TORMAR-134910 format. One record per residue (C-alpha): residue in one letter; x, y, z. Coordinates in steps of 0.1 Angstrom, whole numbers, plus 5000, padded with zeros to 4 digits. Layout:
residues N
res/c1/c2/c3
A/X/Y/Z
...
***
This chain:
residues 564
res/c1/c2/c3
M/6143/9676/6644
T/6152/9698/6677
G/6184/9694/6693
A/6194/9669/6662
P/6231/9665/6645
K/6226/9691/6621
P/6261/9684/6589
L/6247/9714/6565
I/6258/9748/6556
V/6235/9763/6535
Q/6249/9790/6511
G/6230/9820/6494
D/6249/9813/6461
R/6228/9782/6464
T/6256/9763/6471
V/6249/9733/6503
L/6280/9720/6517
L/6272/9684/6540
E/6307/9673/6560
V/6309/9638/6559
D/6322/9634/6593
Q/6293/9648/6610
P/6259/9630/6629
G/6239/9628/6604
F/6254/9629/6574
E/6235/9599/6559
D/6200/9613/6566
A/6212/9648/6555
R/6226/9631/6520
D/6189/9612/6515
F/6174/9645/6519
L/6190/9666/6498
A/6187/9640/6466
R/6152/9649/6466
F/6161/9684/6451
A/6192/9690/6451
E/6219/9682/6424
L/6260/9668/6438
E/6285/9689/6422
K/6320/9674/6438
A/6322/9651/6464
P/6360/9654/6482
E/6370/9633/6517
H/6356/9660/6540
V/6330/9682/6527
H/6304/9671/6498
F/6290/9703/6476
Y/6252/9705/6467
R/6235/9731/6442
I/6200/9733/6443
T/6184/9744/6409
D/6153/9757/6396
V/6149/9720/6376
S/6161/9700/6410
V/6133/9720/6422
W/6110/9716/6398
N/6115/9677/6397
A/6111/9678/6436
A/6073/9696/6432
S/6067/9670/6405
A/6078/9635/6431
G/6048/9658/6456
L/6077/9672/6481
D/6059/9698/6499
L/6074/9736/6499
D/6074/9732/6538
E/6085/9704/6543
L/6114/9714/6520
L/6123/9744/6533
D/6115/9728/6574
G/6139/9704/6570
L/6163/9722/6551
A/6165/9745/6582
A/6163/9713/6608
R/6197/9700/6590
S/6215/9734/6587
R/6237/9745/6609
F/6233/9783/6604
P/6193/9797/6593
L/6188/9800/6556
P/6200/9829/6537
G/6163/9848/6532
N/6178/9853/6497
L/6182/9816/6487
E/6148/9813/6503
A/6129/9835/6486
E/6146/9817/6453
I/6135/9783/6466
R/6098/9798/6472
D/6097/9812/6439
W/6109/9780/6419
Y/6086/9761/6440
G/6054/9783/6432
R/6063/9782/6387
Y/6056/9747/6389
G/6021/9741/6372
L/6023/9778/6375
L/6009/9775/6336
R/5992/9744/6329
L/5978/9727/6289
E/5944/9712/6290
R/5923/9697/6270
D/5887/9713/6262
A/5872/9686/6241
D/5892/9679/6207
R/5911/9718/6217
L/5943/9721/6229
L/5946/9753/6258
L/5974/9771/6273
R/5961/9783/6308
S/5978/9804/6336
T/5963/9807/6372
D/5980/9842/6367
P/5969/9863/6338
R/5999/9884/6338
R/6022/9853/6328
L/6001/9845/6298
G/6006/9882/6287
E/6040/9879/6293
L/6045/9846/6270
A/6022/9868/6244
T/6049/9891/6242
A/6078/9862/6240
R/6096/9859/6210
A/6106/9823/6214
V/6066/9812/6227
A/6050/9837/6205
P/6047/9825/6174
L/6037/9788/6187
L/5999/9808/6207
Q/5967/9817/6190
D/5938/9835/6204
G/5921/9814/6225
P/5887/9820/6252
E/5897/9841/6274
G/5924/9831/6303
S/5940/9810/6278
F/5956/9802/6243
L/5949/9778/6218
V/5983/9754/6212
D/5985/9736/6179
E/5989/9698/6182
A/6020/9698/6165
N/6033/9728/6188
R/6028/9706/6221
G/6063/9698/6230
L/6079/9729/6212
V/6054/9753/6232
K/6068/9733/6270
Q/6101/9734/6260
A/6102/9769/6248
C/6081/9777/6285
M/6108/9762/6299
E/6138/9774/6290
L/6116/9809/6303
G/6116/9794/6337
F/6086/9785/6336
P/6074/9748/6334
V/6045/9736/6318
H/6026/9711/6339
D/6007/9692/6310
I/5977/9679/6318
A/5960/9670/6284
G/5956/9638/6282
F/5973/9608/6257
R/5962/9594/6231
A/5951/9559/6238
G/5974/9540/6210
Q/5963/9505/6193
D/5954/9478/6217
L/5977/9456/6225
E/5959/9421/6226
H/5966/9387/6248
F/5992/9412/6264
A/6001/9397/6304
L/6030/9389/6324
R/6045/9355/6327
E/6046/9336/6358
T/6070/9318/6348
T/6098/9323/6325
L/6103/9304/6286
G/6135/9288/6309
G/6108/9277/6337
Q/6122/9300/6366
P/6093/9319/6386
F/6088/9357/6376
G/6074/9379/6395
L/6075/9420/6396
R/6098/9433/6429
G/6079/9461/6449
Y/6102/9488/6435
Q/6094/9478/6396
R/6056/9478/6407
D/6054/9509/6426
A/6075/9525/6395
A/6054/9513/6373
R/6019/9524/6394
V/6035/9559/6402
F/6044/9560/6361
W/6006/9554/6358
A/5990/9579/6386
G/5966/9598/6369
G/5954/9568/6349
S/5942/9570/6313
V/5938/9610/6312
Q/5969/9618/6329
G/5995/9589/6338
G/6020/9585/6314
S/6047/9606/6310
G/6078/9607/6330
V/6118/9588/6339
I/6126/9565/6361
C/6156/9559/6377
L/6172/9527/6393
P/6208/9516/6392
C/6223/9493/6365
G/6212/9459/6374
A/6180/9474/6398
G/6158/9461/6362
K/6148/9490/6346
T/6134/9466/6317
I/6111/9451/6341
V/6095/9482/6347
G/6091/9489/6313
L/6073/9462/6308
A/6055/9464/6342
V/6042/9498/6328
L/6035/9484/6294
D/6012/9456/6308
R/5993/9486/6329
I/5989/9504/6293
R/5984/9477/6268
T/5988/9494/6237
W/6014/9491/6200
T/6046/9508/6218
L/6081/9517/6205
V/6108/9512/6224
L/6142/9536/6219
T/6181/9520/6229
T/6216/9523/6223
N/6228/9499/6205
T/6218/9466/6184
V/6228/9441/6215
A/6208/9464/6234
V/6180/9458/6214
R/6181/9422/6211
Q/6186/9419/6251
W/6152/9438/6250
K/6139/9411/6228
R/6149/9381/6249
E/6128/9400/6273
I/6100/9403/6262
L/6094/9372/6249
D/6109/9356/6277
K/6093/9373/6305
T/6053/9383/6284
T/6030/9363/6265
L/6045/9382/6235
T/6057/9359/6203
E/6083/9363/6180
D/6058/9375/6152
E/6048/9403/6179
V/6081/9421/6187
G/6102/9434/6160
E/6138/9447/6157
Y/6142/9481/6137
T/6179/9487/6128
G/6205/9481/6102
D/6205/9449/6105
S/6170/9447/6101
K/6135/9468/6100
E/6105/9450/6114
V/6074/9469/6127
R/6052/9452/6151
P/6031/9458/6177
V/6065/9461/6202
T/6089/9473/6182
V/6124/9476/6195
A/6149/9503/6178
T/6182/9520/6183
Y/6189/9559/6184
Q/6217/9553/6159
I/6190/9540/6132
L/6165/9569/6139
T/6194/9596/6137
W/6210/9584/6106
R/6212/9606/6075
K/6230/9599/6039
D/6241/9636/6039
K/6249/9663/6069
G/6223/9683/6061
G/6199/9658/6050
D/6167/9647/6063
F/6168/9616/6088
E/6153/9588/6071
H/6137/9570/6097
F/6120/9594/6113
D/6088/9581/6100
L/6088/9556/6122
F/6078/9577/6152
R/6050/9591/6131
A/6037/9565/6110
H/6022/9541/6135
D/5994/9539/6162
W/6024/9540/6192
G/6006/9543/6224
L/6039/9540/6243
V/6076/9552/6234
I/6100/9541/6257
Y/6132/9556/6262
D/6160/9533/6275
E/6186/9553/6288
V/6175/9588/6283
H/6202/9607/6294
L/6224/9591/6265
L/6188/9611/6242
P/6206/9624/6212
A/6196/9662/6204
P/6177/9650/6169
V/6155/9625/6187
F/6149/9653/6215
R/6130/9676/6185
A/6119/9641/6168
T/6100/9637/6209
A/6088/9675/6206
E/6062/9660/6181
L/6050/9631/6204
Q/6037/9648/6236
A/6001/9629/6227
R/6018/9597/6229
R/6029/9584/6266
R/6066/9584/6271
L/6085/9564/6297
G/6124/9576/6304
L/6149/9544/6320
T/6181/9558/6331
A/6204/9551/6359
T/6211/9585/6364
L/6193/9617/6350
V/6228/9642/6351
R/6238/9651/6316
E/6273/9661/6305
D/6253/9686/6280
G/6231/9707/6305
R/6203/9693/6287
E/6182/9677/6320
G/6158/9706/6313
D/6146/9689/6277
V/6144/9658/6294
F/6119/9672/6317
S/6096/9691/6295
L/6098/9665/6265
I/6103/9633/6278
G/6085/9644/6318
P/6097/9651/6356
K/6114/9623/6378
R/6087/9603/6390
Y/6104/9575/6408
D/6136/9569/6424
V/6152/9546/6447
P/6191/9556/6463
W/6212/9526/6453
K/6226/9518/6490
E/6186/9509/6498
L/6187/9486/6468
E/6225/9478/6478
A/6206/9466/6516
S/6179/9449/6501
G/6196/9424/6480
H/6185/9437/6447
I/6217/9450/6437
A/6253/9435/6447
S/6266/9453/6472
A/6303/9471/6456
R/6335/9487/6467
C/6352/9514/6450
I/6389/9515/6449
E/6416/9538/6429
F/6446/9532/6426
R/6466/9560/6417
V/6499/9555/6401
P/6533/9576/6390
M/6545/9582/6350
P/6576/9571/6342
P/6606/9603/6337
D/6596/9602/6297
V/6561/9600/6293
E/6558/9628/6324
R/6582/9651/6301
A/6555/9643/6271
Y/6528/9652/6297
L/6540/9683/6308
D/6553/9698/6272
A/6515/9687/6258
D/6486/9709/6250
A/6455/9702/6273
R/6441/9674/6252
N/6466/9658/6244
A/6483/9657/6280
A/6447/9645/6292
R/6452/9613/6267
I/6489/9607/6281
A/6478/9608/6313
S/6449/9583/6307
C/6471/9561/6289
N/6502/9560/6312
P/6518/9525/6306
E/6523/9515/6343
K/6486/9516/6346
I/6492/9481/6324
S/6513/9464/6349
I/6487/9474/6377
V/6460/9453/6355
G/6482/9424/6352
R/6487/9420/6392
L/6448/9425/6398
L/6437/9400/6369
E/6463/9373/6391
E/6444/9388/6424
H/6411/9381/6411
A/6423/9348/6388
T/6389/9327/6393
D/6363/9360/6392
R/6348/9374/6361
V/6366/9408/6354
L/6356/9435/6329
I/6383/9461/6315
I/6370/9491/6305
G/6386/9516/6291
Q/6384/9545/6268
Y/6416/9546/6241
L/6417/9517/6214
D/6449/9519/6215
Q/6457/9516/6249
L/6427/9489/6245
D/6446/9475/6224
A/6479/9469/6242
L/6462/9451/6272
A/6445/9429/6252
E/6474/9417/6232
R/6496/9416/6267
F/6471/9395/6283
D/6455/9378/6254
L/6423/9394/6256
P/6387/9391/6237
L/6380/9427/6228
I/6349/9444/6221
T/6354/9478/6206
G/6322/9496/6181
K/6343/9482/6156
T/6335/9449/6163
P/6302/9433/6149
T/6276/9427/6161
K/6277/9387/6158
E/6311/9384/6171
R/6296/9412/6198
E/6267/9384/6211
R/6290/9354/6209
L/6319/9373/6233
Y/6289/9386/6254
A/6272/9350/6257
A/6304/9333/6264
F/6309/9355/6295
R/6279/9347/6307
D/6281/9312/6302
G/6317/9312/6321
T/6338/9302/6289
L/6357/9332/6284
P/6359/9343/6325
R/6375/9383/6313
L/6363/9407/6285
A/6381/9443/6276
V/6354/9464/6264
S/6356/9500/6253
K/6330/9525/6254
V/6310/9507/6242
G/6304/9488/6275
N/6290/9514/6290
F/6256/9508/6288
A/6228/9483/6281
I/6246/9445/6285
D/6235/9422/6305
L/6264/9406/6324
P/6254/9391/6357
D/6277/9373/6365
A/6304/9400/6360
N/6322/9408/6397
V/6351/9428/6391
A/6350/9462/6370
I/6384/9475/6361
Q/6384/9511/6344
I/6418/9523/6326
S/6403/9551/6311
G/6373/9573/6313
A/6356/9600/6295
F/6368/9633/6309
G/6349/9640/6340
S/6317/9618/6328
R/6293/9616/6361
Q/6271/9589/6341
E/6297/9576/6330
E/6311/9560/6360
A/6279/9551/6375
Q/6273/9528/6341
R/6303/9515/6348
L/6303/9505/6383
G/6263/9491/6370
R/6282/9464/6349
V/6290/9448/6382
L/6260/9455/6401
R/6236/9426/6393
P/6228/9402/6419
K/6255/9378/6428
K/6245/9342/6428
G/6248/9334/6469
G/6248/9371/6473
G/6282/9377/6463
S/6300/9411/6464
A/6319/9432/6435
V/6346/9456/6432
F/6351/9481/6409
Y/6387/9492/6404
A/6397/9533/6385
I/6436/9530/6378
V/6447/9572/6372
S/6483/9586/6372
S/6485/9604/6398
G/6489/9646/6400
T/6473/9652/6364
K/6444/9656/6350
D/6433/9622/6352
Q/6430/9622/6383
D/6410/9655/6387
Y/6392/9642/6360
A/6386/9606/6378
S/6373/9628/6412
K/6346/9644/6390
R/6332/9609/6374
Q/6328/9597/6408
R/6305/9629/6419
F/6275/9612/6412
L/6288/9577/6428
T/6297/9594/6460
E/6260/9613/6462
Q/6246/9574/6463
G/6266/9564/6492
Y/6295/9549/6478
G/6328/9559/6490
Y/6365/9555/6469
E/6392/9540/6490
I/6423/9558/6475
R/6455/9536/6475
D/6490/9539/6461
G/6495/9517/6428
Q/6526/9499/6446
T/6502/9477/6476
V/6485/9460/6439
G/6493/9425/6445
R/6501/9424/6483
R/6479/9402/6494
G/6445/9409/6507
E/6453/9444/6492
A/6434/9446/6466
G/6406/9424/6468
***
């Protein structure tokens, strides 16, 4: 890239600064996305960080070390810091240094560097999980396969697991339909086919663990079906709630040759175990007493699953990580719009589910028409004097809530509803009292965690068929709801600085529209408060994907052409 623009400043503390207004910004952004994490994205300079896990994901995806370093140097205004280059080389070299391999019926941990095995023999977290094996290796009990990988990851040495998988019980008579039950033509999109192919790379011996990252609305469920079509084995699908379970079931029946008696629902309402079973994370982590057993964990062990699909894997609860550590002999597919976890457990996803196998930039799918184009607009509104006084007197947590529930936001919502009188509008918030007030003011149907499943399904169906053009939802609407005609989302409050939440909420309006229509995502924040600070943090992931937020004064809402 001699003579090309150099918009990067690479620093020795592992941060990379990307100047937005420099030529070559988009090329550099797309390049960084392969091996670095966006930390913050103010207007003119985006801040990335290179981490061990981000480099290991790049290595597992086949990014060559020289390509990484040469590409970084070619886009950097100054020479790469020597310490950072050394760290990247060290991290990259650690991937694959430890390997889990199959030797007949034995599971062996091996290394190309005998010193590493010696270190593991004395490491407190790993040593109890290892037994003496043939020279240059340790024996690992099958039940400890995931625990060993997790412990080695914590020591900074990711294990390349090539020990293979159990086949699972055959799924007979399975095929993808060419025409849906509703009579519509059906076929895989190119990127969906590629994602399934990459997941299965290595075939029946090595193919079968990892995470597929695609935007909301891009058809992650279809990728799951494409993987199932390659493996054709008994499959357990885990997802976020009962509504999502039933959406998975509808998609499976609509687009595959499986019948009703071959697809089971395992939720609080029903306990069907069938060749393809769809369950909620909640039912698997349910227990009578806080310190008691998880009574439904036997679902993992009692059946010969050949594949476990983790929908919305970025939301995987900690107890399911523990169960997953025991499932390493079964193929594991994670589906998500973002690998960002606010609890910092990306390393556990890497070691227990698998590395990121496939990722497509959101803007690339937008350009090809596979997701809707979207504008993101943030309206900043002041607080009334009495509310501002309460905000200034409150402790940090209550101050954030006061700013989020600024009553001036309600009038902004009203003006936006007038602007979008003929659109399908979702209003999304964090606080129930705020949502209750909005629902009463504008006569909106409201879905919260307390809404019974049947009522949720009725309201979602009415929104889909146009009977209800407007719908208010709490955080239960963040994920796994299929509302293809929603084209306006209004976010009135959010979960502090959750990047994953912002991505999921934008995703509610990204499904392709009839006639190729676009979408708009509004965020209403209280200016000069923690609410504004948290909004900036939530936006980071979407900024990395190429979305810019237009910042507007709330007083402009309602002026002709200003909102939409």
